[in-house]
ROSENU-780345 format. One record per residue (C-alpha): residue number from 0; x, y, z; residue in three letters. Coordinates in nm, 3 decimals, decimal comma. Example, Ala and Ser with C-alpha at 12.3 -4.5 7.8 and 13.67 -1.06 7.14 Angstrom:
BEGIN
pos 0 | xx 1,230 | yy -0,450 | zz 0,780 | code ALA
pos 1 | xx 1,367 | yy -0,106 | zz 0,714 | code SER
END
This chain:
BEGIN
pos 0 | xx -10,981 | yy 7,429 | zz -12,319 | code UNK
pos 1 | xx -11,348 | yy 7,363 | zz -12,234 | code UNK
pos 2 | xx -11,585 | yy 7,587 | zz -12,043 | code UNK
pos 3 | xx -11,580 | yy 7,332 | zz -11,761 | code UNK
pos 4 | xx -11,201 | yy 7,365 | zz -11,734 | code UNK
pos 5 | xx -11,227 | yy 7,743 | zz -11,741 | code UNK
pos 6 | xx -11,488 | yy 7,732 | zz -11,468 | code UNK
pos 7 | xx -11,262 | yy 7,502 | zz -11,267 | code UNK
pos 8 | xx -10,980 | yy 7,753 | zz -11,297 | code UNK
pos 9 | xx -11,205 | yy 8,029 | zz -11,165 | code UNK
pos 10 | xx -11,287 | yy 7,805 | zz -10,869 | code UNK
pos 11 | xx -10,913 | yy 7,748 | zz -10,817 | code UNK
pos 12 | xx -10,868 | yy 8,119 | zz -10,758 | code UNK
pos 13 | xx -11,073 | yy 8,078 | zz -10,442 | code UNK
pos 14 | xx -10,891 | yy 7,758 | zz -10,347 | code UNK
pos 15 | xx -10,561 | yy 7,944 | zz -10,386 | code UNK
pos 16 | xx -10,654 | yy 8,139 | zz -10,074 | code UNK
pos 17 | xx -10,628 | yy 7,815 | zz -9,874 | code UNK
pos 18 | xx -10,408 | yy 7,897 | zz -9,570 | code UNK
pos 19 | xx -10,237 | yy 7,556 | zz -9,552 | code UNK
pos 20 | xx -9,898 | yy 7,589 | zz -9,722 | code UNK
pos 21 | xx -9,885 | yy 7,214 | zz -9,786 | code UNK
pos 22 | xx -10,217 | yy 7,215 | zz -9,968 | code UNK
pos 23 | xx -10,124 | yy 7,532 | zz -10,159 | code UNK
pos 24 | xx -9,797 | yy 7,370 | zz -10,270 | code UNK
pos 25 | xx -9,973 | yy 7,060 | zz -10,398 | code UNK
pos 26 | xx -10,236 | yy 7,272 | zz -10,569 | code UNK
pos 27 | xx -9,965 | yy 7,477 | zz -10,740 | code UNK
pos 28 | xx -9,804 | yy 7,162 | zz -10,875 | code UNK
pos 29 | xx -10,137 | yy 7,031 | zz -11,002 | code UNK
pos 30 | xx -10,220 | yy 7,358 | zz -11,179 | code UNK
pos 31 | xx -9,872 | yy 7,372 | zz -11,331 | code UNK
pos 32 | xx -9,905 | yy 7,019 | zz -11,464 | code UNK
pos 33 | xx -10,245 | yy 7,097 | zz -11,614 | code UNK
pos 34 | xx -10,105 | yy 7,409 | zz -11,778 | code UNK
pos 35 | xx -9,800 | yy 7,227 | zz -11,920 | code UNK
pos 36 | xx -10,017 | yy 6,954 | zz -12,076 | code UNK
pos 37 | xx -10,127 | yy 7,182 | zz -12,362 | code UNK
pos 38 | xx -9,990 | yy 7,536 | zz -12,313 | code UNK
pos 39 | xx -10,021 | yy 7,622 | zz -12,683 | code UNK
pos 40 | xx -10,400 | yy 7,560 | zz -12,677 | code UNK
pos 41 | xx -10,473 | yy 7,807 | zz -12,396 | code UNK
pos 42 | xx -10,670 | yy 8,119 | zz -12,487 | code UNK
pos 43 | xx -10,577 | yy 8,469 | zz -12,370 | code UNK
pos 44 | xx -10,858 | yy 8,469 | zz -12,115 | code UNK
pos 45 | xx -10,753 | yy 8,133 | zz -11,976 | code UNK
pos 46 | xx -10,387 | yy 8,243 | zz -11,969 | code UNK
pos 47 | xx -10,489 | yy 8,537 | zz -11,753 | code UNK
pos 48 | xx -10,666 | yy 8,300 | zz -11,514 | code UNK
pos 49 | xx -10,363 | yy 8,071 | zz -11,498 | code UNK
pos 50 | xx -10,147 | yy 8,374 | zz -11,429 | code UNK
pos 51 | xx -10,371 | yy 8,481 | zz -11,140 | code UNK
pos 52 | xx -10,386 | yy 8,135 | zz -10,983 | code UNK
pos 53 | xx -10,018 | yy 8,043 | zz -11,024 | code UNK
pos 54 | xx -9,892 | yy 8,385 | zz -10,915 | code UNK
pos 55 | xx -10,108 | yy 8,380 | zz -10,603 | code UNK
pos 56 | xx -10,013 | yy 8,024 | zz -10,514 | code UNK
pos 57 | xx -9,638 | yy 8,075 | zz -10,565 | code UNK
pos 58 | xx -9,613 | yy 8,411 | zz -10,389 | code UNK
pos 59 | xx -9,533 | yy 8,267 | zz -10,045 | code UNK
pos 60 | xx -9,376 | yy 7,936 | zz -10,149 | code UNK
pos 61 | xx -9,025 | yy 7,835 | zz -10,041 | code UNK
pos 62 | xx -8,735 | yy 7,896 | zz -10,282 | code UNK
pos 63 | xx -8,710 | yy 7,527 | zz -10,373 | code UNK
pos 64 | xx -9,078 | yy 7,519 | zz -10,476 | code UNK
pos 65 | xx -9,050 | yy 7,839 | zz -10,682 | code UNK
pos 66 | xx -8,739 | yy 7,697 | zz -10,849 | code UNK
pos 67 | xx -8,928 | yy 7,376 | zz -10,931 | code UNK
pos 68 | xx -9,209 | yy 7,573 | zz -11,096 | code UNK
pos 69 | xx -8,960 | yy 7,792 | zz -11,282 | code UNK
pos 70 | xx -8,779 | yy 7,489 | zz -11,416 | code UNK
pos 71 | xx -9,110 | yy 7,341 | zz -11,534 | code UNK
pos 72 | xx -9,249 | yy 7,642 | zz -11,719 | code UNK
pos 73 | xx -8,913 | yy 7,755 | zz -11,861 | code UNK
pos 74 | xx -8,964 | yy 7,520 | zz -12,155 | code UNK
pos 75 | xx -9,309 | yy 7,660 | zz -12,246 | code UNK
pos 76 | xx -9,314 | yy 7,892 | zz -12,548 | code UNK
pos 77 | xx -9,628 | yy 8,055 | zz -12,406 | code UNK
pos 78 | xx -9,649 | yy 8,116 | zz -12,032 | code UNK
pos 79 | xx -9,831 | yy 8,333 | zz -11,779 | code UNK
pos 80 | xx -9,631 | yy 8,654 | zz -11,820 | code UNK
pos 81 | xx -9,695 | yy 8,800 | zz -11,476 | code UNK
pos 82 | xx -9,565 | yy 8,483 | zz -11,313 | code UNK
pos 83 | xx -9,281 | yy 8,451 | zz -11,562 | code UNK
pos 84 | xx -9,156 | yy 8,807 | zz -11,502 | code UNK
pos 85 | xx -9,178 | yy 8,761 | zz -11,126 | code UNK
pos 86 | xx -8,975 | yy 8,441 | zz -11,144 | code UNK
pos 87 | xx -8,721 | yy 8,603 | zz -11,379 | code UNK
pos 88 | xx -8,640 | yy 8,864 | zz -11,115 | code UNK
pos 89 | xx -8,654 | yy 8,622 | zz -10,822 | code UNK
pos 90 | xx -8,348 | yy 8,483 | zz -10,644 | code UNK
pos 91 | xx -8,103 | yy 8,341 | zz -10,896 | code UNK
pos 92 | xx -8,182 | yy 7,984 | zz -10,782 | code UNK
pos 93 | xx -8,533 | yy 8,048 | zz -10,911 | code UNK
pos 94 | xx -8,460 | yy 8,285 | zz -11,199 | code UNK
pos 95 | xx -8,173 | yy 8,104 | zz -11,370 | code UNK
pos 96 | xx -8,374 | yy 7,848 | zz -11,569 | code UNK
pos 97 | xx -8,624 | yy 8,112 | zz -11,680 | code UNK
pos 98 | xx -8,352 | yy 8,356 | zz -11,788 | code UNK
pos 99 | xx -8,145 | yy 8,090 | zz -11,961 | code UNK
pos 100 | xx -8,418 | yy 7,896 | zz -12,141 | code UNK
pos 101 | xx -8,757 | yy 8,068 | zz -12,158 | code UNK
pos 102 | xx -8,864 | yy 8,167 | zz -12,510 | code UNK
pos 103 | xx -9,168 | yy 8,346 | zz -12,368 | code UNK
pos 104 | xx -8,962 | yy 8,637 | zz -12,232 | code UNK
pos 105 | xx -8,956 | yy 8,935 | zz -12,466 | code UNK
pos 106 | xx -8,654 | yy 9,152 | zz -12,548 | code UNK
pos 107 | xx -8,811 | yy 9,417 | zz -12,324 | code UNK
pos 108 | xx -8,833 | yy 9,167 | zz -12,038 | code UNK
pos 109 | xx -8,467 | yy 9,077 | zz -12,079 | code UNK
pos 110 | xx -8,365 | yy 9,443 | zz -12,092 | code UNK
pos 111 | xx -8,547 | yy 9,503 | zz -11,764 | code UNK
pos 112 | xx -8,363 | yy 9,215 | zz -11,598 | code UNK
pos 113 | xx -8,011 | yy 9,307 | zz -11,716 | code UNK
pos 114 | xx -8,073 | yy 9,675 | zz -11,635 | code UNK
pos 115 | xx -8,194 | yy 9,619 | zz -11,279 | code UNK
pos 116 | xx -8,051 | yy 9,291 | zz -11,148 | code UNK
pos 117 | xx -7,699 | yy 9,181 | zz -11,053 | code UNK
pos 118 | xx -7,419 | yy 8,980 | zz -11,209 | code UNK
pos 119 | xx -7,577 | yy 8,635 | zz -11,155 | code UNK
pos 120 | xx -7,891 | yy 8,735 | zz -11,346 | code UNK
pos 121 | xx -7,687 | yy 8,895 | zz -11,625 | code UNK
pos 122 | xx -7,476 | yy 8,579 | zz -11,658 | code UNK
pos 123 | xx -7,790 | yy 8,368 | zz -11,689 | code UNK
pos 124 | xx -7,918 | yy 8,593 | zz -11,968 | code UNK
pos 125 | xx -7,574 | yy 8,577 | zz -12,131 | code UNK
pos 126 | xx -7,613 | yy 8,199 | zz -12,170 | code UNK
pos 127 | xx -7,937 | yy 8,218 | zz -12,371 | code UNK
pos 128 | xx -7,946 | yy 8,053 | zz -12,712 | code UNK
pos 129 | xx -7,985 | yy 8,403 | zz -12,858 | code UNK
pos 130 | xx -7,904 | yy 8,734 | zz -12,689 | code UNK
pos 131 | xx -8,032 | yy 9,043 | zz -12,876 | code UNK
pos 132 | xx -7,786 | yy 9,321 | zz -12,955 | code UNK
pos 133 | xx -7,961 | yy 9,567 | zz -12,724 | code UNK
pos 134 | xx -7,945 | yy 9,325 | zz -12,431 | code UNK
pos 135 | xx -7,577 | yy 9,247 | zz -12,496 | code UNK
pos 136 | xx -7,505 | yy 9,620 | zz -12,495 | code UNK
pos 137 | xx -7,641 | yy 9,659 | zz -12,142 | code UNK
pos 138 | xx -7,446 | yy 9,354 | zz -12,024 | code UNK
pos 139 | xx -7,124 | yy 9,496 | zz -12,171 | code UNK
pos 140 | xx -7,190 | yy 9,823 | zz -11,987 | code UNK
pos 141 | xx -7,293 | yy 9,676 | zz -11,650 | code UNK
pos 142 | xx -7,132 | yy 9,334 | zz -11,638 | code UNK
pos 143 | xx -6,808 | yy 9,252 | zz -11,459 | code UNK
pos 144 | xx -6,531 | yy 9,068 | zz -11,644 | code UNK
pos 145 | xx -6,667 | yy 8,724 | zz -11,548 | code UNK
pos 146 | xx -7,009 | yy 8,816 | zz -11,686 | code UNK
pos 147 | xx -6,849 | yy 8,963 | zz -11,998 | code UNK
pos 148 | xx -6,653 | yy 8,640 | zz -12,050 | code UNK
pos 149 | xx -6,979 | yy 8,442 | zz -12,030 | code UNK
pos 150 | xx -7,143 | yy 8,668 | zz -12,288 | code UNK
pos 151 | xx -6,848 | yy 8,659 | zz -12,529 | code UNK
pos 152 | xx -6,828 | yy 8,280 | zz -12,503 | code UNK
pos 153 | xx -7,181 | yy 8,257 | zz -12,646 | code UNK
pos 154 | xx -7,189 | yy 8,260 | zz -13,027 | code UNK
pos 155 | xx -7,561 | yy 8,335 | zz -13,004 | code UNK
pos 156 | xx -7,495 | yy 8,673 | zz -12,842 | code UNK
pos 157 | xx -7,505 | yy 8,957 | zz -13,095 | code UNK
pos 158 | xx -7,292 | yy 9,265 | zz -13,029 | code UNK
pos 159 | xx -7,302 | yy 9,606 | zz -13,194 | code UNK
pos 160 | xx -6,992 | yy 9,777 | zz -13,328 | code UNK
pos 161 | xx -6,990 | yy 10,011 | zz -13,026 | code UNK
pos 162 | xx -7,015 | yy 9,717 | zz -12,784 | code UNK
pos 163 | xx -6,731 | yy 9,536 | zz -12,960 | code UNK
pos 164 | xx -6,513 | yy 9,846 | zz -12,929 | code UNK
pos 165 | xx -6,589 | yy 9,862 | zz -12,557 | code UNK
pos 166 | xx -6,513 | yy 9,490 | zz -12,523 | code UNK
pos 167 | xx -6,172 | yy 9,531 | zz -12,687 | code UNK
pos 168 | xx -6,081 | yy 9,823 | zz -12,462 | code UNK
pos 169 | xx -6,166 | yy 9,619 | zz -12,154 | code UNK
pos 170 | xx -5,993 | yy 9,307 | zz -12,282 | code UNK
pos 171 | xx -5,665 | yy 9,490 | zz -12,338 | code UNK
pos 172 | xx -5,638 | yy 9,534 | zz -11,961 | code UNK
pos 173 | xx -5,748 | yy 9,182 | zz -11,869 | code UNK
pos 174 | xx -5,561 | yy 8,875 | zz -12,001 | code UNK
pos 175 | xx -5,851 | yy 8,652 | zz -11,894 | code UNK
pos 176 | xx -6,055 | yy 8,805 | zz -12,177 | code UNK
pos 177 | xx -5,790 | yy 8,782 | zz -12,450 | code UNK
pos 178 | xx -5,878 | yy 8,441 | zz -12,590 | code UNK
pos 179 | xx -6,254 | yy 8,480 | zz -12,587 | code UNK
pos 180 | xx -6,227 | yy 8,816 | zz -12,766 | code UNK
pos 181 | xx -5,983 | yy 8,703 | zz -13,035 | code UNK
pos 182 | xx -6,187 | yy 8,388 | zz -13,098 | code UNK
pos 183 | xx -6,521 | yy 8,569 | zz -13,141 | code UNK
pos 184 | xx -6,643 | yy 8,470 | zz -13,486 | code UNK
pos 185 | xx -6,807 | yy 8,807 | zz -13,545 | code UNK
pos 186 | xx -6,534 | yy 9,028 | zz -13,401 | code UNK
pos 187 | xx -6,454 | yy 9,299 | zz -13,659 | code UNK
pos 188 | xx -6,108 | yy 9,231 | zz -13,797 | code UNK
pos 189 | xx -5,978 | yy 9,581 | zz -13,728 | code UNK
pos 190 | xx -6,075 | yy 9,547 | zz -13,362 | code UNK
pos 191 | xx -5,917 | yy 9,203 | zz -13,349 | code UNK
pos 192 | xx -5,594 | yy 9,361 | zz -13,470 | code UNK
pos 193 | xx -5,614 | yy 9,607 | zz -13,181 | code UNK
pos 194 | xx -5,545 | yy 9,306 | zz -12,959 | code UNK
pos 195 | xx -5,222 | yy 9,207 | zz -13,136 | code UNK
pos 196 | xx -4,968 | yy 9,367 | zz -12,902 | code UNK
pos 197 | xx -5,134 | yy 9,252 | zz -12,579 | code UNK
pos 198 | xx -5,203 | yy 8,883 | zz -12,650 | code UNK
pos 199 | xx -4,980 | yy 8,579 | zz -12,642 | code UNK
pos 200 | xx -4,819 | yy 8,419 | zz -12,945 | code UNK
pos 201 | xx -5,086 | yy 8,161 | zz -13,029 | code UNK
pos 202 | xx -5,353 | yy 8,431 | zz -13,032 | code UNK
pos 203 | xx -5,133 | yy 8,651 | zz -13,250 | code UNK
pos 204 | xx -5,120 | yy 8,360 | zz -13,492 | code UNK
pos 205 | xx -5,500 | yy 8,349 | zz -13,492 | code UNK
pos 206 | xx -5,511 | yy 8,722 | zz -13,577 | code UNK
pos 207 | xx -5,264 | yy 8,671 | zz -13,860 | code UNK
pos 208 | xx -5,475 | yy 8,385 | zz -13,995 | code UNK
pos 209 | xx -5,775 | yy 8,617 | zz -14,011 | code UNK
pos 210 | xx -5,566 | yy 8,885 | zz -14,183 | code UNK
pos 211 | xx -5,453 | yy 8,629 | zz -14,437 | code UNK
pos 212 | xx -5,817 | yy 8,568 | zz -14,536 | code UNK
pos 213 | xx -5,888 | yy 8,933 | zz -14,615 | code UNK
pos 214 | xx -5,925 | yy 9,039 | zz -14,975 | code UNK
pos 215 | xx -5,845 | yy 9,405 | zz -15,061 | code UNK
pos 216 | xx -6,211 | yy 9,510 | zz -15,056 | code UNK
pos 217 | xx -6,269 | yy 9,357 | zz -14,712 | code UNK
pos 218 | xx -5,952 | yy 9,519 | zz -14,584 | code UNK
pos 219 | xx -6,062 | yy 9,864 | zz -14,700 | code UNK
pos 220 | xx -6,403 | yy 9,811 | zz -14,539 | code UNK
pos 221 | xx -6,245 | yy 9,707 | zz -14,209 | code UNK
pos 222 | xx -6,009 | yy 10,004 | zz -14,215 | code UNK
pos 223 | xx -6,293 | yy 10,244 | zz -14,291 | code UNK
pos 224 | xx -6,482 | yy 10,125 | zz -13,982 | code UNK
pos 225 | xx -6,186 | yy 10,153 | zz -13,750 | code UNK
pos 226 | xx -6,229 | yy 10,415 | zz -13,484 | code UNK
pos 227 | xx -6,144 | yy 10,236 | zz -13,164 | code UNK
pos 228 | xx -5,923 | yy 10,427 | zz -12,925 | code UNK
pos 229 | xx -5,647 | yy 10,203 | zz -12,791 | code UNK
pos 230 | xx -5,552 | yy 10,257 | zz -12,431 | code UNK
pos 231 | xx -5,171 | yy 10,241 | zz -12,417 | code UNK
pos 232 | xx -4,959 | yy 10,494 | zz -12,605 | code UNK
pos 233 | xx -4,593 | yy 10,430 | zz -12,681 | code UNK
pos 234 | xx -4,441 | yy 10,757 | zz -12,565 | code UNK
pos 235 | xx -4,289 | yy 11,052 | zz -12,749 | code UNK
pos 236 | xx -4,034 | yy 11,093 | zz -13,026 | code UNK
pos 237 | xx -3,661 | yy 11,118 | zz -12,943 | code UNK
pos 238 | xx -3,497 | yy 11,459 | zz -12,968 | code UNK
pos 239 | xx -3,295 | yy 11,362 | zz -13,276 | code UNK
pos 240 | xx -3,595 | yy 11,216 | zz -13,460 | code UNK
pos 241 | xx -3,656 | yy 11,502 | zz -13,703 | code UNK
pos 242 | xx -3,288 | yy 11,529 | zz -13,800 | code UNK
pos 243 | xx -3,248 | yy 11,154 | zz -13,858 | code UNK
pos 244 | xx -3,585 | yy 11,127 | zz -14,030 | code UNK
pos 245 | xx -3,475 | yy 11,393 | zz -14,281 | code UNK
pos 246 | xx -3,151 | yy 11,203 | zz -14,351 | code UNK
pos 247 | xx -3,326 | yy 10,868 | zz -14,398 | code UNK
pos 248 | xx -3,605 | yy 11,023 | zz -14,605 | code UNK
pos 249 | xx -3,345 | yy 11,173 | zz -14,840 | code UNK
pos 250 | xx -3,188 | yy 10,829 | zz -14,877 | code UNK
pos 251 | xx -3,526 | yy 10,676 | zz -14,950 | code UNK
pos 252 | xx -3,609 | yy 10,930 | zz -15,219 | code UNK
pos 253 | xx -3,278 | yy 10,867 | zz -15,390 | code UNK
pos 254 | xx -3,332 | yy 10,488 | zz -15,375 | code UNK
pos 255 | xx -3,035 | yy 10,443 | zz -15,139 | code UNK
pos 256 | xx -3,241 | yy 10,315 | zz -14,845 | code UNK
pos 257 | xx -3,164 | yy 9,946 | zz -14,893 | code UNK
pos 258 | xx -3,171 | yy 9,628 | zz -14,680 | code UNK
pos 259 | xx -2,792 | yy 9,646 | zz -14,667 | code UNK
pos 260 | xx -2,809 | yy 9,996 | zz -14,517 | code UNK
pos 261 | xx -3,071 | yy 9,876 | zz -14,268 | code UNK
pos 262 | xx -2,831 | yy 9,598 | zz -14,166 | code UNK
pos 263 | xx -2,567 | yy 9,864 | zz -14,102 | code UNK
pos 264 | xx -2,809 | yy 10,065 | zz -13,892 | code UNK
pos 265 | xx -2,881 | yy 9,756 | zz -13,681 | code UNK
pos 266 | xx -2,542 | yy 9,794 | zz -13,519 | code UNK
pos 267 | xx -2,539 | yy 10,173 | zz -13,497 | code UNK
pos 268 | xx -2,507 | yy 10,286 | zz -13,133 | code UNK
pos 269 | xx -2,794 | yy 10,528 | zz -13,195 | code UNK
pos 270 | xx -3,107 | yy 10,309 | zz -13,235 | code UNK
pos 271 | xx -3,303 | yy 10,594 | zz -13,390 | code UNK
pos 272 | xx -3,135 | yy 10,532 | zz -13,727 | code UNK
pos 273 | xx -3,251 | yy 10,171 | zz -13,740 | code UNK
pos 274 | xx -3,601 | yy 10,252 | zz -13,617 | code UNK
pos 275 | xx -3,652 | yy 10,537 | zz -13,864 | code UNK
pos 276 | xx -3,518 | yy 10,325 | zz -14,151 | code UNK
pos 277 | xx -3,731 | yy 10,025 | zz -14,055 | code UNK
pos 278 | xx -4,043 | yy 10,239 | zz -14,025 | code UNK
pos 279 | xx -3,973 | yy 10,394 | zz -14,366 | code UNK
pos 280 | xx -3,912 | yy 10,060 | zz -14,537 | code UNK
pos 281 | xx -4,208 | yy 9,882 | zz -14,376 | code UNK
pos 282 | xx -4,440 | yy 10,184 | zz -14,407 | code UNK
pos 283 | xx -4,476 | yy 10,163 | zz -14,030 | code UNK
pos 284 | xx -4,495 | yy 10,452 | zz -13,784 | code UNK
pos 285 | xx -4,186 | yy 10,521 | zz -13,573 | code UNK
pos 286 | xx -4,347 | yy 10,478 | zz -13,231 | code UNK
pos 287 | xx -4,487 | yy 10,136 | zz -13,314 | code UNK
pos 288 | xx -4,145 | yy 10,033 | zz -13,451 | code UNK
pos 289 | xx -3,978 | yy 10,148 | zz -13,130 | code UNK
pos 290 | xx -4,235 | yy 9,966 | zz -12,919 | code UNK
pos 291 | xx -4,181 | yy 9,629 | zz -13,086 | code UNK
pos 292 | xx -3,802 | yy 9,666 | zz -13,061 | code UNK
pos 293 | xx -3,797 | yy 9,790 | zz -12,700 | code UNK
pos 294 | xx -4,036 | yy 9,517 | zz -12,591 | code UNK
pos 295 | xx -3,848 | yy 9,256 | zz -12,797 | code UNK
pos 296 | xx -4,161 | yy 9,170 | zz -12,995 | code UNK
pos 297 | xx -3,974 | yy 8,945 | zz -13,236 | code UNK
pos 298 | xx -4,286 | yy 8,808 | zz -13,409 | code UNK
pos 299 | xx -4,408 | yy 9,164 | zz -13,466 | code UNK
pos 300 | xx -4,063 | yy 9,254 | zz -13,598 | code UNK
pos 301 | xx -4,102 | yy 8,963 | zz -13,839 | code UNK
pos 302 | xx -4,420 | yy 9,121 | zz -13,974 | code UNK
pos 303 | xx -4,249 | yy 9,459 | zz -14,016 | code UNK
pos 304 | xx -3,944 | yy 9,311 | zz -14,186 | code UNK
pos 305 | xx -4,153 | yy 9,094 | zz -14,417 | code UNK
pos 306 | xx -4,364 | yy 9,395 | zz -14,515 | code UNK
pos 307 | xx -4,039 | yy 9,584 | zz -14,584 | code UNK
pos 308 | xx -3,928 | yy 9,306 | zz -14,818 | code UNK
pos 309 | xx -3,619 | yy 9,208 | zz -14,617 | code UNK
pos 310 | xx -3,471 | yy 8,866 | zz -14,668 | code UNK
pos 311 | xx -3,481 | yy 8,601 | zz -14,398 | code UNK
pos 312 | xx -3,111 | yy 8,626 | zz -14,316 | code UNK
pos 313 | xx -3,135 | yy 8,998 | zz -14,241 | code UNK
pos 314 | xx -3,438 | yy 8,946 | zz -14,018 | code UNK
pos 315 | xx -3,262 | yy 8,666 | zz -13,829 | code UNK
pos 316 | xx -2,958 | yy 8,887 | zz -13,778 | code UNK
pos 317 | xx -3,161 | yy 9,142 | zz -13,588 | code UNK
pos 318 | xx -3,371 | yy 8,874 | zz -13,416 | code UNK
pos 319 | xx -3,049 | yy 8,733 | zz -13,272 | code UNK
pos 320 | xx -2,953 | yy 9,079 | zz -13,148 | code UNK
pos 321 | xx -3,290 | yy 9,108 | zz -12,971 | code UNK
pos 322 | xx -3,266 | yy 8,756 | zz -12,827 | code UNK
pos 323 | xx -2,900 | yy 8,775 | zz -12,725 | code UNK
pos 324 | xx -2,965 | yy 8,776 | zz -12,349 | code UNK
pos 325 | xx -3,231 | yy 8,505 | zz -12,351 | code UNK
pos 326 | xx -3,188 | yy 8,133 | zz -12,291 | code UNK
pos 327 | xx -3,179 | yy 7,913 | zz -12,602 | code UNK
pos 328 | xx -3,149 | yy 8,218 | zz -12,827 | code UNK
pos 329 | xx -3,049 | yy 8,003 | zz -13,127 | code UNK
pos 330 | xx -3,349 | yy 7,774 | zz -13,087 | code UNK
pos 331 | xx -3,589 | yy 8,066 | zz -13,057 | code UNK
pos 332 | xx -3,431 | yy 8,236 | zz -13,357 | code UNK
pos 333 | xx -3,486 | yy 7,919 | zz -13,561 | code UNK
pos 334 | xx -3,856 | yy 7,919 | zz -13,464 | code UNK
pos 335 | xx -3,891 | yy 8,283 | zz -13,567 | code UNK
pos 336 | xx -3,707 | yy 8,205 | zz -13,887 | code UNK
pos 337 | xx -3,971 | yy 7,948 | zz -13,976 | code UNK
pos 338 | xx -4,245 | yy 8,198 | zz -13,889 | code UNK
pos 339 | xx -4,079 | yy 8,451 | zz -14,116 | code UNK
pos 340 | xx -4,045 | yy 8,206 | zz -14,402 | code UNK
pos 341 | xx -4,411 | yy 8,096 | zz -14,378 | code UNK
pos 342 | xx -4,553 | yy 8,447 | zz -14,342 | code UNK
pos 343 | xx -4,697 | yy 8,576 | zz -14,674 | code UNK
pos 344 | xx -4,580 | yy 8,928 | zz -14,757 | code UNK
pos 345 | xx -4,939 | yy 9,028 | zz -14,837 | code UNK
pos 346 | xx -5,054 | yy 8,922 | zz -14,489 | code UNK
pos 347 | xx -4,775 | yy 9,122 | zz -14,328 | code UNK
pos 348 | xx -4,872 | yy 9,426 | zz -14,533 | code UNK
pos 349 | xx -5,238 | yy 9,394 | zz -14,432 | code UNK
pos 350 | xx -5,141 | yy 9,379 | zz -14,065 | code UNK
pos 351 | xx -4,911 | yy 9,679 | zz -14,099 | code UNK
pos 352 | xx -5,200 | yy 9,875 | zz -14,246 | code UNK
pos 353 | xx -5,406 | yy 9,815 | zz -13,931 | code UNK
pos 354 | xx -5,117 | yy 9,929 | zz -13,714 | code UNK
pos 355 | xx -5,064 | yy 10,236 | zz -13,931 | code UNK
pos 356 | xx -5,431 | yy 10,328 | zz -13,917 | code UNK
pos 357 | xx -5,424 | yy 10,329 | zz -13,538 | code UNK
pos 358 | xx -5,119 | yy 10,556 | zz -13,524 | code UNK
pos 359 | xx -5,268 | yy 10,787 | zz -13,786 | code UNK
pos 360 | xx -5,553 | yy 10,847 | zz -13,539 | code UNK
pos 361 | xx -5,299 | yy 10,950 | zz -13,278 | code UNK
pos 362 | xx -5,321 | yy 10,631 | zz -13,074 | code UNK
pos 363 | xx -5,111 | yy 10,322 | zz -13,024 | code UNK
pos 364 | xx -5,125 | yy 10,049 | zz -13,285 | code UNK
END
């Protein structure tokens, strides 16, 4: 920019004191257009002058005028920072375009906004092409579930391990967050498995697909990182647990704990026998086994039975017992039978390991 233009800007500072709001508005638009013509060629000194003029002119403008200016300068990679920060904390009608699009805002600027402003401002930041990990962390802490959904829907938002753990804990209590959490491309697989027992069937299938991709090294890494505390426990052990566990354990050690014996236990009036035997054969903890049976989690039972090496017919026998009081029990059993047949044993075993890790920590799978 020439010395003449710089001198003109200095003169504009005086003109900005013009009391007529109409003239000030027109002057603001003219200055903004001049600035946007070549913003990358403006020196630091000239940027300071622009900041002074545009901030002074816009201070008392109506919301619609401030929003117009915000929309214009939001696309500039370099912008008057004083003005930009003021607009970013203005009413959301003004701030939204700046918060969503401006590349001139620093991480520190964004942290200030999400730490001090409300849900509308946090949602605007959540829509940015890139959201730094530190900024996402504040949004996870302060945002409501609608804001959190906006953030998680953005693949450009980076989340730390601690933020992802917090997200999963919140999502378990809110079905509206289930899909966006399970479908996060960077969601750690162990945390994704924490969602298994609270999400619907199609999302369970998505979790199983991710488990199927894991090689042993990736599985061990995921398990080593797992420390999330799951919210809902499955209750206490029955009074006869220790006695029956000792009986079944003796059978296992003598190689007499077989699928045929498990089939017999299916019809035993005391369900503890079946649950202990199933947990032993599938290497699954007792409380998780009881949960999936009590809640008639037939697809989860399929995973446990496949990990235990049971044949399809035996699984379907117990599936029919669980489905006996439901409409179209035969049709549903056939669907689960196909699921069972298509489920790789290795995938079932990987999933069981996530469940077992959670119970080993003293929390629900």
